[in-house]
N, C-alpha and C positions, 0 to 999 in steps of 0.2 A: 532563590533564581542566581544563575551565575553570570558572571560578568565576562565578555568577550574582548579581548584588548586587538583592534584593527588599526593598521596602517593609519585611519583616518581619527580615529577615537576609539572610547570604550561606548559598550552596549549591555545594556541587560537585557536575557534573555533566557527564556523557559519551552521545554516541551510542553505538548497538551496532551492530557488536562496535567493542568500545573497542580501536582500533589506535593502536600509539604515536607513528605518523608521522601519524595523522590532525588537522587544523589546524581540519576544520570544527564551530563547536559547537553543540551542544544548544539552542540558541535562537537568539533573533535580536530584532529593535526591535520586531517584532509583539507578542511575547509578552511584552516586559518593560514596554509600552505598557498591554497591558489590566490587567498586576497593578499598575501605579500608578494606575491609574483605580478598581480594586479598595478599595487602601487609603485613595483618598478622596485625591490629590493636585489633581483639578480637579473634586470631588463628595464629596458623602455617600460616607463607605465603604459598601461594599457589606455585604448582610446575609448572610453565610455558615454562619449556624447550622441552614438549612435543606438540604432535599436537593439537595446541586448537580450536576450531568452537567459531565464539560467532553470538547467532543467535537473532535474531530483534532486532539488535542495531535501535534504531531512528534515528542519524542524523551521526553515527562515533564515536561517544565519548568514547565509551567503545575500539572501533577498534583501534584507533588512539592513545588512551594512552598503550594500550599492544603492540602496535608496537613498539610505541618509547621506551616503557621499555625494551623490547626483545631485540633491536637494541644496547642499551646500555651496555645490557649482554651479547651480543654478542651469544645468544641461538638462535639453527638451526631448532629446529619444525616448520612445516608449521601452519602459520596459516590463518583461514578463516573464511570471516564474508559470512552469508546468510542473505539475505532480500527478501522480496517481495516487494519491494519498488525503484522505478528509481532515486528518489530523493532521497533516502538514502545513494545509492552509489556517486551519484554527491557528496553528500555532504563529504560522506568518502575520495573523491579524493583530494577533494578541503583543507581537514582537515587533511590529510598525507603528501599533499607537504607543506602544511606551518608550520608542525611539524617537516620537513627536513626528513621524510622516504620515502624512493622511492615505488612504486606501487608494485615494484616485493617482498615485502617483507608482502605483505597482498594478500590472492587471495579472489575475491568476485564473491561469485555466487548467481545465485536469489534463489528463493524460487521452480523453479519449474527445475532448475540443478542438475545432481546426486549430491549425499553430498560425503564428504570422507569417504574412506574405513577407517580409525579407529580417533577415537577420544579421546585423555585425560584427555582432560579438556572439558566441555561444558557449555558455559555460554548462558543463556535464559533469553533476554530482554522480559515479558509477554504480548503479542499481546492484543490489544481490541478484536479480536476475537479469542474466544472459539476453535471455528472449525479451524481456522489457528493454535495454538498451538497443536490441536491434529496434525494434517497433519503432522506439523514440528519435533512432537515425533517420527511416526509412520516411519517418511523417515528416521530420523536420529538414529532408535534404533539400526540396524543391526550395524554400529561402533562403541556403546558403551560397553563395556566392565564391568566386574566386580573390575576392578581398576583405571575407570574415575571416575574424580572429576564432579559433576552434580551440576551446583549453579544455580538461577535465583532470577529474582529480577524484583521489580514491586511496582507500588503505592497502599497502604491498599486496595484500592476504584479496583485496579485491579485484588486483589490475591483471590479467592473466595474457596470454599470446593470444588468447583466443578473442580478449576483449580488444586488442592491438587492431587485428586482422578484421573485427566490424568495421573499426573508422577505417581502415585501409579501403573495404570493401565498397562501402557506402559512400564515403567524402571525399578521402585522398590521402594521400602520403602520411605518415604518423608515426612519431617521436614518444620517447620519454623521457621523464629525469632522473638525475638519481635519489634515491631515497632519503627523506629527510623527516626524522621523526617517527617512520614505518608508514610513511606517505609519500607519493610520486605526484606528478603531473604528466597529461598526455597533449601534446603537442600535437594537431593537424591542420594539414593546409588542404583546402577543398581545393580539387582538380578542376580544372575548366575542362567545358566537355565533357562531365562526365555522364553517362547514360543514368537517369534515372530509373528504378524498376519498384514495383510496388514491394508493399514486406508483405510474406507468408501468413500474418493473420489478421486475423483469428484462425485457431484450428479446431479441426473438427476429429471426435475419434468417436467408435463404436463402444461401449464398456463390455465390460468379462460376462462371462453366465455366474450364475449361483449368487447372484446381490440382490436377489427379491426383485422387486416390479420396475426398477432399472437396468435389468438384464438384456446386453446386447442394443439398447437403447445410444443415441447417440447424443454425446454434449457436445458444448460450443467453450473455446476457453482463448479470450483475447489474453496477451501479452502480459506475464508478470503475476499472474495469480499463482497460488501456490500449488505445484503438480500440474502445470499446464498440458503436458503431453501424456500424459497416464494419470489414471485413477491412483492417488496415495493410499496407502494399505491401511490406514489408519479408519480414513471413511469407508474403504472398502470392507472395513470388518465392522464397523458402527452398521451400515447398509443390510449384513445379515442378519441385525439384532434388533431393528428399529421396531419400537413397541405398536402392535394392532389396534388402533382406535377409528370408532365409529361416531358422526356425531357434528354437527356444525362447530369443530372446536377451532380457536386460534392458535395456530402452532408458527414456531418462529423458526428459521435457519439462521441461526447468529452465528457471524463469521462465516458466509453462506460460500463462500469462494465461486466455483461455478455454478451452484444452484443443485447438486445432485441428490442432496440430503433432502431439501425441500422440495424438490419434482417428485423425489419418491412418496412421501408423506400425500402430496395431491393426487398421484394415480392413487395411491390404497385408498383413500378419505375422500372425495370428490367433493364432500359437501367441506370439508374445513377450509377456513380462510389462511392462507398462508403467507407471512411477511418473511422475503429474503432481505438481511441485515449487513453490511461490509463497510470498513472504511476504505475499501478501495472503487474506486472507478471501475477500473478495469473489471475486480468480480462481480458489481452489480450488474453491470452491461453484459456478463457471461452467465450470471446467473439466471437473466429474465431472456438470455437467447436460449437458453437450454432449455425453460419452461415451457416459451413458445413451442419450440422444437419437439416438445414429447407432451403436454400436457391437452386436456378437450379445451377449446376455445373459451368457454362458459366459466371456466374451473377459475375462483377469485383469488386472487394474489396480488400483493405491494413489493413493492422493490425500494427499499431504505438506504442511503447514503448517509452513514451516523455515526457516532461513537458509542459502541455496544448498544443496551437500550434505552439510553437517554431521550430517544422520540417519541417511546414507546408509553402509553398510558399506564398507569400503574394500577395493578391487579386486573388487566385485561386478558392476560395470556394463559391458554390452559398446559399450551406444553413446549418447552425452551430446548433443539437441539444444537449440540454445540460441540465441535473439534479446534479448542482454541488453541493458538499459537505460545510459543514457550521463549520467544525471541522478539523484539525489536531493532531491525535492522541488526546490526551486527552482536548487540548484548543479550545476553542471556538473561530473561527476568518473568518472575510469574506474574507481574503487574496487569499486564492486558487480564490474562487470564482472570485474575481477582477481580477487576472490573466488570469483567462479563458473569462471572457469577451471582455479583452484588446488584449488578442489574435486573440481572433474572430472575433474583429474589424478589426485587421490588415489583417488577414487569407480572408477577405470576400471581394468578389467583389463588386464594386458599383451598389446598389438594390440587392445585398447579403442580407439574415436573419440572424437572431439570434433568437434561439424558446428557451427560458426558464420554465422550473417547479421548483418552491421553494413552501416552504412555506409562506404565507399570511405575515406571521409577519418579514421576512426578509427584504424587503423594498427592493428587487431587482429593481424595477423600478427606482425609483430613481437614482439610479447608472447606471443603462442603459440609460437615459434620459442624466446624464453629460456628459454620453461618446457618447453614438449614436445622441443626440439632438432629439429624440422621442424615446417611447416607448408604445404599444398598449396592453391591456389586451385582449387575443384572448378568456378567458373562465377563470371562477373562483368555487370554494365551498367553503363552511366555511373553508378550510384547506389549501388548495393551490390554484396557481394560474398561469395560463400559459401564459406568456409575450412576445412578438413578437416585435424586434428592428430592423431595417432598415441604411443597412451603403449608406449614402445619397454621 
């Protein structure tokens, strides 16, 4: 656990899950910059007494700091956190408890929930996905009024001209601060009488040919999921080499994204029970929409929001299909992939298989051999490899 020094005191914060060897902090310079500005380090202190919404908080640092501050000052306006990440919600709950703040002091909403009706202070942590930011601003615009203070923060590598244009187009005039420790602030003044238009998400598109049972079919993508406007090449490669299985098996599409892999397995094997799992609210919603679009109504499926396979009973799964991420926000790390692999081994029955697609240079074969005692290369090309590990 690391300690964040805020203008109002120190807080002990962790990511979720809190691994003893995890060295990544639950905040960065962008969070610190925003908190200093709110406290009045370079301007008048912000009014925290009205309805406040924190959007895109990475691990709950902003939400926890504000909740602790408002508790001390006995302010009564509602504080809402809006995130697309289940892991962020878990981290926020843990960090609030560590700070002595009850969960009733903060309303935790997902990116798919109905947003608050009124926001006096809107704080936005710029997401990696411009599409997710666009969707969030469109959804929040009706709650913003000319008196709303809108502040956003991010690393300089996360804030681009296109980022500022979104704030301008959807909310009103927008400026940015000088960089401090490679972070910037964004200031937006909501324009009175601005016409509110619906956002363009979810997005639908037809899949290409020559990818098996999903060829030419339609997928549905909510904003923010990986490669939301086209099928990524890693998944395309996996779809061409999926295992041909028959029977009433339990198949898990782990890190399901838009659900195209699990849906392909359901189409190839209607007797199988397919579970779609992701930590993104938008991904799980996309997977369900894609599945309902293409599968027969009586095809068995389950859609789970969670941390890897922690909510799946041990030794109950026959096949896990996985295209693991190799980054968490801007940090490159194999922590998520390793958690997916270890969770898969626990969930698989003896003889069950984990199939993984990944970039060749990531060296997943070494991790799988260490964990399973075996790993076979199913197929490969100059960029990707499909690996198979069997639980003995």
